N, C-alpha and C positions, 0 to 999 in steps of 0.2 A: 951518258948521252953527250954528244958534242953540241956546241953552241948553235949551229945551224939547225939541228934537229929540234932543239928546245924552242927556237924562234918560230917554228911552224905550228906550235901548239897555242891554244887560246886559254884565257883564265878559267873558263868553265871545265877545262880538261884536268884540273887539279883539285884535290880535296884532302884534308887531314883526317886521319881516323882518331879514335880515342887515345891511342898511344903516341899521338903526334908524329906518326909516320905518314909518308906520302904515297898511298896506294894509287897507282895510275889505272884508271878504268880500261878494260879491254878495248873499248871503242877508241880511246885515245891511242893505245898501243898500235891498233890497226892503222891509224893515221900515219904512223911512222913508216909503214911499209915493209918493215923487217924487224927481226928480233935484235934487241940491243945487247942481250947477253948479261944483263944485270940482275937476273933471277927475280924479275917482277912477279909478284904473287898472282896477278891476273893475266899472265902471259897467254896470248891467244894463238901462239904459234906451236907447231908440232913438228919435231920434238921441242919441248920447252927449253928455254935458256941456251939456245944455240945461236951465237952471234951471226948475224947476216941471214938467218933463215927467213924465207918468205912464204913458207907453206903454212896456211891458216888452218887451224883445227876446225873440222866441219861443224862443230857446235857453235862456234862464233860466226861462221858464214850464215847460218840460219838466223841467229840472233840479230846480226847486223841487217839482214833483209827485213826482219820484223820491225826494226826501229825506223828504217827509212821509208817503208811502205805504209 
């Protein structure tokens, strides 16, 4: 991810897992507005891992609506 993209994210958008890797939550990846192509394990875009892809997997559309409502 480029510097401008990272600056749009907040501290609560990040967390370390048990292997000290940085899994980015799907909610955070959706904030980016498009796939970064870095093979994120929680990639909400379909098809996954396609740089610049803006098509959101329908599963995450419903999840995001449940979170915000």
